[in-house]
C-alpha positions in Angstrom: -8.3 39.5 39.3 -7.4 40.2 35.6 -8.7 38.2 32.6 -5.2 36.8 32.3 -5.5 35.2 35.9 -8.8 33.9 34.9 -7.8 32.3 31.8 -5.0 30.7 34.1 -7.2 29.2 36.6 -9.8 27.8 33.8 -6.8 26.2 32.1 -5.5 24.7 35.7 -9.3 23.7 36.7 -10.0 22.3 33.1 -7.0 20.1 33.2 -8.1 18.7 36.7 -11.4 18.3 35.2 -10.1 16.3 32.4 -7.6 14.1 34.4 -10.6 13.0 36.9 -12.6 12.3 33.8 -10.1 9.8 32.4 -9.3 8.1 35.8 -13.1 7.8 36.4 -13.6 6.0 32.7 -10.2 3.8 33.3 -12.0 2.6 36.5 -14.8 2.1 34.7 -13.3 0.0 32.2 -11.4 -2.1 34.7 -14.5 -2.7 36.3 -16.2 -3.9 33.2 -13.3 -6.0 32.2 -13.1 -7.8 35.2 -16.8 -8.8 35.2 -16.5 -9.8 31.8 -13.3 -11.9 32.5 -15.5 -13.6 35.6 -18.5 -14.4 33.5 -16.4 -16.0 30.8 -14.3 -18.3 33.5 -17.7 -19.6 34.9 -18.8 -20.2 31.3 -15.7 -22.7 30.8 -17.6 -25.5 33.0 -20.5 -25.7 30.5 -18.4 -25.6 27.2 -18.5 -28.9 25.4 -21.4 -30.2 27.5 -25.2 -29.5 27.6 -27.0 -28.2 30.9 -28.7 -31.2 32.2 -32.5 -31.3 31.5 -34.5 -30.4 34.5 -37.9 -31.8 33.9 -37.7 -35.6 33.3 -39.4 -38.7 34.0 -37.9 -42.2 34.7 -39.7 -45.5 33.4 -38.4 -49.3 33.8 -38.9 -52.1 31.2 -38.3 -55.7 31.4 -37.4 -58.3 28.9 -37.3 -62.0 29.4 -36.1 -64.9 26.8 -36.9 -68.3 28.1 -34.3 -71.0 26.3 -33.6 -74.6 26.6 -30.0 -75.4 28.0 -28.0 -77.2 25.0 -24.7 -77.4 26.8 -23.3 -79.0 30.4 -20.2 -78.4 32.0 -19.0 -80.8 35.2 -15.7 -80.6 37.3 -14.0 -83.2 39.2 -10.5 -83.8 40.6 -8.2 -86.9 40.9 -5.7 -87.7 44.0 -2.6 -89.3 44.5 -1.1 -89.9 48.6 2.1 -91.2 49.1 5.2 -90.9 51.4 6.9 -89.1 48.5 5.7 -86.5 46.0 6.8 -88.4 43.0 4.8 -91.2 43.6 1.8 -89.4 44.5 2.2 -87.6 41.5 2.3 -90.6 39.5 -0.8 -91.8 41.0 -2.7 -88.5 40.2 -1.4 -88.8 36.7 -2.3 -92.3 36.3 -6.2 -91.4 37.4 -6.2 -88.1 35.3 -5.1 -89.9 32.1 -7.6 -92.7 32.6 -10.5 -90.0 33.0 -8.9 -87.4 29.9 -9.1 -91.1 27.8 -12.4 -92.1 29.2 -13.9 -88.4 28.2 -12.2 -88.3 24.7 -13.8 -91.8 23.9 -17.4 -90.5 25.1 -17.5 -87.9 22.5 -15.6 -85.0 24.2 -13.2 -82.7 22.4 -9.4 -82.5 24.1 -10.0 -78.6 23.7 -13.2 -79.0 25.9 -11.0 -80.4 28.9 -9.2 -78.0 31.2 -6.9 -78.3 34.3 -8.4 -76.0 36.8 -5.9 -76.3 39.4 -2.8 -78.5 40.4 -1.6 -78.8 44.0 1.1 -80.5 46.2 0.4 -80.2 49.9 1.7 -82.4 52.6 -0.5 -84.6 54.9 0.3 -84.8 58.8 -1.5 -86.9 61.4 -1.8 -86.1 64.9 -0.6 -88.7 67.4 -0.9 -89.0 71.6 1.9 -87.2 73.0 3.0 -87.0 77.1 4.6 -83.8 76.4 2.1 -81.6 74.5 -1.8 -82.5 75.3 -2.8 -81.5 71.6 -0.3 -84.3 70.4 2.2 -84.3 68.0 2.5 -83.9 64.0 3.4 -86.8 62.0 4.0 -86.5 58.4 1.7 -89.1 56.9 2.6 -88.2 53.1 2.2 -85.9 50.4 -1.0 -85.1 48.7 -1.2 -84.4 44.7 -4.2 -83.0 43.3 -5.4 -81.9 39.7 -8.9 -80.3 39.1 -10.6 -80.3 35.9 -13.7 -78.9 34.1 -15.3 -80.7 31.4 -17.8 -78.9 28.4 -20.6 -81.4 27.4 -21.5 -80.4 24.0 -23.8 -83.4 23.6 -26.3 -82.7 26.7 -27.7 -86.3 26.2 -24.7 -87.9 27.3 -24.2 -85.8 30.3 -25.4 -88.7 32.7 -23.6 -91.3 31.1 -20.5 -89.1 31.4 -21.0 -88.4 35.2 -21.3 -92.4 36.0 -18.2 -93.1 34.1 -16.2 -90.6 36.1 -17.6 -91.8 39.2 -17.0 -95.7 38.0 -13.0 -94.5 37.3 -12.6 -93.5 41.1 -12.0 -89.8 40.4 -13.1 -87.7 43.4 -15.3 -84.6 43.8 -17.5 -85.2 40.9 -19.9 -82.1 41.3 -20.8 -78.7 39.6 -22.9 -80.1 36.9 -24.1 -76.6 35.0 -26.8 -76.4 32.1 -26.3 -73.1 30.2 -27.2 -72.1 26.4 -24.2 -72.0 24.3 -24.7 -68.5 22.7 -26.3 -66.8 25.7 -24.5 -63.6 24.4 -27.6 -63.4 21.5 -30.1 -64.2 24.2 -28.6 -61.4 26.1 -29.4 -59.0 23.2 -32.9 -60.1 22.5 -33.8 -60.2 26.2 -32.7 -56.1 26.2 -34.3 -55.1 23.0 -37.6 -56.3 24.5 -36.6 -54.4 27.9 -35.8 -51.2 25.8 -39.1 -51.6 23.8 -41.1 -52.3 27.1 -39.6 -49.3 28.6 -40.4 -46.9 25.5 -44.4 -48.5 25.8 -44.5 -47.4 29.3 -43.1 -43.9 28.5 -45.4 -43.1 25.7 -48.4 -44.2 28.0 -47.1 -42.1 30.9 -46.3 -39.1 28.7 -50.0 -39.1 27.4 -51.7 -39.5 31.0 -49.8 -36.5 32.0 -50.1 -34.4 28.8 -46.5 -33.7 28.1 -44.3 -34.6 25.3 -41.1 -36.9 25.2 -38.0 -34.9 24.2 -34.8 -37.0 24.5 -33.2 -39.7 26.5 -31.1 -38.1 29.1 -30.0 -41.3 31.1 -30.0 -45.1 30.1 -29.0 -47.9 32.6 -29.5 -51.8 32.7 -29.1 -54.4 34.9 -29.9 -58.2 34.2 -30.5 -61.3 36.0 -29.3 -64.6 34.5 -30.0 -67.5 36.6 -28.7 -71.0 36.0 -30.2 -74.5 36.6 -27.9 -76.5 38.5 -27.6 -80.2 39.4 -25.5 -82.6 40.9 -25.8 -86.1 40.7 -26.1 -88.0 43.9 -26.2 -91.6 42.6 -22.4 -91.9 41.5 -20.5 -94.4 43.1 -16.5 -94.0 43.8 -13.7 -96.6 43.8 -14.6 -98.5 40.5 -18.3 -99.4 41.6 -20.7 -99.9 38.7 -23.5 -97.9 38.7 -26.5 -96.6 36.3 -26.2 -93.5 34.3 -28.2 -90.6 36.8 -31.2 -88.7 35.5 -30.3 -85.4 34.7 -33.1 -83.2 33.5 -32.3 -80.2 32.0 -35.1 -77.7 32.9 -35.0 -74.3 31.1 -33.1 -70.9 31.7 -34.7 -67.5 31.9 -32.5 -64.7 30.6 -33.7 -60.9 32.1 -32.7 -57.5 31.5 -33.9 -54.6 33.4 -33.7 -51.1 31.9 -34.1 -48.0 33.3 -34.8 -44.9 30.8 -35.0 -41.0 31.8 -36.6 -38.9 29.5 -36.5 -35.1 29.1 -40.3 -33.7 28.8 -41.9 -30.8 27.8 
């Protein structure tokens, strides 16, 4: 083989080597780009948010505020029963208007008297029947009912208002409820006490564990707001004159329970 043949073979061989090297480089580059793309896609889920803390402690706090109720509310209804709807409405309206007039004269503002429902329904009696062992329905009239709810700001007048409503002959006087008018302010006060209590517990626990509090990573609140309920059992109906019942107010306890989770190091 002469020099010209050797040069030709080297040129051919060299050209093949270059092509192979280029192909290998392209494959490696493609693998690198693919791995980088996958890594970036995985990171998208963390963009805009922090990785949750792995080491935490959780503490609970409780705050209570005791207050004497300064408002009361009571509900009642008036009913009319007649053979036709119009007459039943007249009876219910007459009794309802009398109750509202009494409340206004007792110092209740019109804005503190509201209607909670109004209904018209037929009433039936069952009479014996030779055809049906259960008897048969006979229309006995139409019943019209209107429900009211009253807010009593002068809580000392609650007993007098209860007895007055009973004397008018209204029905279903019930639901006497005592509460604090500005309860939202007391709820905030109870929450502040609960958070302070939780922070004290967290500092104490961190000191005992020999760790440092870093930041709050979770917070939740639950509350229990008991309300004192009382019903008058001494009210007469149908125009009876009765003495004003005693309605002790008692105290309301507003409670806030919080749970705080801290990251520690």
